[in-house]
C-alpha positions in Angstrom: 16.2 -26.7 -17.5 16.1 -24.0 -15.0 13.1 -23.6 -12.6 10.9 -20.5 -12.7 10.0 -18.9 -9.3 6.7 -17.0 -9.2 6.6 -14.3 -6.5 3.3 -12.6 -7.0 0.5 -12.9 -4.4 -2.2 -15.5 -4.7 -4.4 -16.2 -6.6 -2.1 -14.6 -9.3 0.8 -16.8 -8.4 -1.1 -20.0 -9.1 -2.5 -18.5 -12.3 1.0 -17.6 -13.6 2.4 -21.0 -12.5 -0.3 -22.7 -14.5 0.5 -20.8 -17.6 4.2 -21.5 -17.1 3.6 -25.2 -16.8 1.6 -25.1 -20.0 4.8 -23.8 -21.6 6.6 -26.8 -20.2 8.5 -24.9 -17.5 9.3 -26.3 -14.1 7.9 -23.8 -11.6 7.3 -23.2 -7.9 5.5 -20.3 -6.3 6.9 -18.2 -3.5 4.5 -15.3 -2.9 6.3 -12.4 -1.2 3.0 -10.7 -0.2 -0.5 -11.5 0.9 -3.4 -9.4 -0.3 -6.1 -8.3 2.1 -9.0 -5.9 2.1 -9.1 -2.4 3.6 -12.1 -0.7 5.2 -13.4 1.9 2.9 -16.6 3.7 2.0 -17.8 4.1 -1.6 -18.3 7.7 -2.7 -21.4 8.9 -4.5 -21.2 7.3 -8.0 -22.8 10.3 -9.5 -19.6 12.2 -9.0 -17.8 9.9 -11.6 -18.1 8.8 -15.2 -16.2 5.5 -14.8 -14.2 3.2 -12.5 -10.5 2.8 -13.2 -9.2 -0.7 -12.1 -5.5 -1.3 -12.5 -5.4 -4.6 -10.6 -7.8 -7.6 -10.3 -7.3 -7.3 -6.6 -9.4 -4.2 -6.5 -12.5 -6.1 -7.6 -11.6 -9.2 -5.6 -11.2 -7.3 -2.3 -13.5 -4.3 -2.5 -16.3 -6.1 -0.7 -19.9 -5.0 -0.3 -19.2 -1.3 -0.9 -18.6 -2.2 -4.6 -22.3 -2.9 -5.1 -23.1 0.8 -5.0 -20.6 1.5 -7.9 -21.9 -1.1 -10.3 -23.7 1.5 -12.5 -20.3 2.9 -13.4 -18.5 1.4 -16.5 -15.1 0.0 -15.8 -11.8 0.9 -17.5 -9.6 -2.1 -16.8 -5.9 -2.2 -17.3 -5.7 -5.8 -18.6 -7.6 -9.0 -19.3 -7.3 -10.4 -15.8 -8.5 -7.2 -14.2 -11.4 -7.1 -16.7 -12.4 -10.7 -15.9 -12.3 -10.0 -12.2 -14.5 -7.0 -12.7 -17.1 -9.0 -14.6 -17.1 -11.7 -12.0 -18.0 -9.1 -9.4 -21.0 -7.7 -11.4 -19.3 -4.8 -13.1 -19.5 -3.8 -16.8 -16.2 -3.4 -18.6 -16.2 -0.6 -21.2 -12.5 -0.4 -22.0 -9.9 -3.2 -21.6 -6.2 -2.4 -22.1 -3.1 -4.5 -22.7 -0.2 -2.1 -22.4 -0.3 -0.5 -19.0 -2.5 2.2 -17.5 -1.0 5.2 -19.3 -1.3 3.5 -22.7 -4.9 2.6 -21.8 -5.9 6.1 -20.8 -4.7 7.5 -24.1 -7.6 5.6 -25.8 -10.2 6.6 -23.3 -12.4 9.7 -24.1 -10.9 12.9 -22.6 -12.3 14.7 -19.7 -13.7 11.7 -17.8 -14.0 11.8 -14.0 -12.5 8.5 -12.9 -12.7 6.7 -9.6 -9.5 4.6 -9.2 -10.0 1.7 -6.8 -6.5 0.8 -5.9 -4.1 -0.7 -3.4 -2.6 1.1 -0.4 0.8 1.0 -2.1 0.7 1.9 -5.7 2.1 3.9 -8.5 -0.2 6.8 -9.4 -1.3 6.8 -13.1 -0.3 10.0 -14.9 -3.0 11.6 -17.0 -3.5 15.2 -18.0 -6.8 14.4 -19.8 -8.8 13.0 -16.9 -9.7 13.7 -13.3 -8.7 10.7 -11.2 -9.7 10.2 -7.5 -8.0 7.3 -5.7 -9.6 5.2 -3.1 -7.5 2.4 -1.6 -9.5 -0.8 -1.1 -6.8 -3.4 -0.5 -3.2 -3.8 0.6 -0.3 -6.1 0.1 1.3 -7.3 3.3 4.7 -8.9 3.4 4.6 -12.5 4.3 6.2 -13.6 7.5 8.2 -16.1 5.5 9.0 -16.1 1.8 9.5 -19.9 1.7 12.8 -21.7 1.3 15.1 -18.9 -0.1 17.8 -21.4 -0.5 15.8 -22.9 -3.4 16.1 -19.7 -5.6 19.8 -20.0 -6.4 20.2 -21.1 -10.0 16.6 -20.2 -10.9 14.8 -17.6 -13.0 12.5 -15.4 -10.8 9.5 -13.5 -12.2 8.7 -10.1 -10.6 5.4 -8.4 -11.3 5.8 -5.3 -9.1 8.4 -2.9 -7.7 7.5 -3.8 -4.1 8.1 -7.5 -4.9 11.4 -6.6 -6.5 12.5 -4.6 -3.5 11.4 -7.2 -1.1 13.3 -9.9 -2.9 16.4 -7.8 -2.9 16.1 -7.3 0.9 15.4 -11.0 1.6 18.3 -12.3 -0.6 20.7 -9.8 1.0 19.7 -10.8 4.5 20.0 -14.5 3.7 23.3 -14.0 1.8 21.9 -15.6 -1.3 24.2 -15.6 -4.4 22.4 -13.2 -6.7 24.8 -13.8 -9.5 23.3 -17.2 -9.9 19.7 -15.8 -10.3 18.2 -14.4 -13.5 15.2 -12.0 -13.2 12.3 -11.3 -15.5 10.4 -8.2 -14.8 7.1 -6.6 -15.9 8.5 -3.1 -16.4 11.7 -1.0 -16.2 10.5 0.4 -12.9 10.3 -3.2 -11.5 13.8 -3.9 -12.8 15.2 -0.8 -11.2 13.7 -1.8 -7.8 15.5 -5.1 -7.9 18.9 -3.5 -7.6 22.1 -4.9 -8.9 24.2 -8.0 -8.7 21.9 -10.4 -10.4 23.0 -12.8 -13.2 20.8 -10.7 -15.6 17.5 -8.7 -15.6 15.2 -9.0 -18.6 12.2 -6.8 -18.9 9.0 -7.7 -20.9 8.3 -5.6 -23.9 4.7 -5.2 -22.8 3.4 -5.4 -19.2 1.6 -8.7 -19.5 1.9 -12.2 -18.0 2.3 -13.6 -21.5 5.2 -11.4 -22.4 6.9 -12.0 -19.0 6.6 -15.8 -19.4 8.0 -15.7 -23.0 11.1 -14.1 -21.5 11.2 -16.6 -18.7 10.9 -19.5 -21.1 13.9 -18.3 -23.1 16.0 -18.1 -19.9 14.8 -21.4 -18.4 15.4 -23.5 -21.5 
């Protein structure tokens, strides 16, 4: 059985690894980034109808400024993000499962949304809502990505385009044989960022950890 390598930052890496082990997969974590907070100032909540959260990291790293925004209902892109929002005292009004664009289709039109996001991000596209973005965290590349020699012959899970690009850069620099590595990615954009030369690249049908791990299980077995 092939080993699954999880590259997302903590605590997400450990959460995905736990789910993978529950499926019977051998796994090790190799986070390519560390998440840290940014200095920011919360705007007047009266200017907005809701908070848009597309990552659990927004709630985890927003800090004390988040308290002033608690009257705003949260539109969360997935279950993990919704859970993190609740753990930090926020009220979730909408919880999606298929990515931010799919989520916004089901949100009442014309809302003024405050998007608490990362410094590096893909902007959600919406012609039905006004979206103001405030970066509250950033993902910083790790000084070391662990023992890259261990990844040959494995299946690597990629949750973001930045992780895919970082993996491509690291493996190229270390002269790792990509043709012996299979990738499972969360979206077509993540797959494109990984580049070419891999054994195969499979993309989840829906942008969820469960869908990603189902693909990984098929490749690992």
